[in-house]
C-alpha positions, -999 to +999 in steps of 0.1 A: -643-652+798-649-633+766-649-596+771-665-570+748-641-552+724-646-514+729-648-493+698-634-459+689-641-432+702-641-448+736-618-427+758-599-457+771-585-462+736-572-426+735-551-424+766-518-439+779-524-471+798-511-477+833-479-497+839-485-531+854-469-535+888-485-566+902-479-600+886-505-623+902-533-647+894-556-617+886-532-607+859-530-642+845-568-644+844-569-611+825-543-624+800-564-656+796-595-635+790-577-614+765-567-645+744-602-658+746-617-624+736-592-620+707-599-655+693-637-649+695-632-616+676-610-633+650-580-611+657-542-617+659-535-591+685-552-573+713-543-547+738-559-544+773-574-510+765-594-527+737-614-545+764-617-514+785-587-521+808-562-493+809-531-514+816-500-520+796-507-555+784-509-568+749-511-602+734-503-615+699-509-649+682-501-650+645-511-687+643-546-678+655-546-704+682-532-732+660-499-733+678-499-725+716-462-718+714-469-688+692-488-670+719-469-638+729-477-618+760-461-584+763-464-565+796-450-529+799-435-533+764-412-508+747-397-509+712-359-506+717-348-507+680-363-504+645-350-511+610-364-508+575-399-499+563-430-518+552-462-504+539-492-528+544-528-527+551-539-528+588-572-533+605-582-531+642-608-549+663-617-515+678-623-501+643-644-528+627-644-529+589-619-501+587-587-509+569-559-487+555-523-490+544-498-479+572-461-474+571-443-493+598-408-505+606-400-539+590-379-552+619-383-542+656-369-554+689-392-553+718-384-553+755-412-564+778-422-585+809-440-618+808-470-626+830-445-636+858-428-602+857-396-614+841-380-591+815-372-604+780-364-592+745-380-604+713-374-596+676-402-593+651-401-591+613-428-582+588-463-591+602-450-597+637-431-564+637-463-547+625-484-564+652-458-553+679-460-517+667-498-517+663-505-532+697-479-511+716-494-480+700-527-490+716-510-488+750-500-452+743-535-442+731-526-442+694-549-459+669-535-469+635-553-441+616-530-417+634-502-432+612-519-423+578-520-390+560-543-362+572-565-366+542-569-404+547-574-399+584-602-373+577-619-397+553-617-426+578-632-404+606-660-392+583-668-428+575-669-437+612-692-408+620-715-418+592-716-454+605-723-440+640-752-418+626-766-448+608-765-469+639-740-494+624-711-486+648 
């Protein structure tokens, strides 16, 4: 089922999501809904808060549904190591048409649980590292514009307020 993507400033996007403690068929349905919703919105990553569910679940598929083996499900994820720097443009399904360059680690190692509750570790470089960091930030109530300079953040927030006033948000 395709679920609506919530937009900033929805409060669910600005708070720490709850840890997942039950790994059951309801969780699997939620994960399936998340993939369907992400593909419908033309994204490569989605965190549960972005569909209004305050739980620590995120999904990523850099192949955009071209290779089912590329689907990544991270439940209760944490970044356990970081290396290097990259500075690239990011966007967000909860901030449509807003893009900005963000500094992130170039290589990260993530520890998470899968949909069955089993723990695993996974390394990500470049775009995958960026996606890990971006999506895990969502689970902590952090949107990518928090990672830019105060001046750029202020300009982005002004642009969003104008879009809201004009009824385009």
